C-alpha positions in Angstrom: 115.6 111.6 101.6 112.1 109.8 101.5 110.1 109.8 98.2 106.5 110.4 98.5 103.7 110.4 95.8 102.4 113.8 94.9 99.1 113.0 93.3 97.6 109.6 92.9 95.9 108.6 89.6 93.6 105.7 88.8 95.9 104.3 86.2 99.8 104.1 86.3 102.2 104.8 89.0 101.7 107.9 90.9 104.0 111.0 90.2 106.6 111.1 92.7 108.3 114.0 94.9 111.3 114.2 97.0 110.5 115.2 100.6 113.4 116.3 103.0 111.6 115.4 105.9 109.1 112.3 106.7 105.6 113.3 106.7 103.9 111.7 109.9 100.3 111.5 108.5 98.6 111.9 105.1 94.9 112.5 104.3 93.5 111.5 100.9 90.5 113.5 99.3 88.8 113.5 95.8 89.5 116.6 93.8 92.3 119.1 93.0 94.5 121.3 95.4 92.7 124.3 96.3 89.2 122.7 95.9 86.7 122.7 98.8 87.5 118.9 99.5 91.0 119.9 100.1 89.8 122.5 102.5 87.6 119.9 104.2 90.7 117.5 104.5 92.9 120.1 106.0 89.9 121.2 108.6 89.5 117.7 109.7 93.4 116.7 109.7 95.2 119.9 110.3 98.6 118.1 110.9 98.3 116.0 107.8 99.5 116.3 104.5 96.8 116.4 101.9 97.0 113.8 99.1 94.8 114.9 96.1 93.1 111.9 94.2 91.2 111.9 90.8 88.3 109.8 91.9 86.6 108.5 95.1 87.9 104.8 94.2 91.5 106.2 94.1 91.1 107.7 97.7 90.2 104.2 99.0 93.1 102.8 97.0 95.4 105.2 98.4 94.4 103.7 101.9 94.6 100.2 101.0 98.1 100.7 99.5 99.4 102.7 102.6 99.8 106.2 100.7 97.4 107.7 103.0 96.6 107.2 106.8 93.1 108.9 106.4 90.5 109.8 103.8 88.1 112.5 104.1 85.3 112.1 101.5 81.7 113.3 101.2 78.8 111.3 101.8 76.2 113.9 100.8 75.9 117.3 99.2 73.4 119.9 98.9 73.3 120.0 95.2 73.2 116.1 94.3 72.2 114.8 97.9 73.8 111.2 98.8 76.9 110.2 96.9 76.2 106.7 96.5 79.4 105.8 95.0 81.4 106.7 98.5 78.5 104.5 100.2 79.4 101.6 98.0 83.2 101.9 98.6 82.5 102.0 102.4 80.7 98.7 102.2 83.4 97.1 100.3 
């Protein structure tokens, strides 16, 4: 039985869940389960297991720590315009 992080937080160790079968692909997104961002992640990567992250920075950490293979993050929204935090993280 393999152990996978259920939700990644900015501080401390990620919570753990037990999965009876190995997951082939995980997609990180910023938000909580059921949010629009999860819907976007599922649409972009339909065969992947979604990995909710508390903040944009945490989604990038999930990639660098190999907790996720892909991240689906917004670069613009209709209310606030460009999301500069994500642009800044992409440059790093």
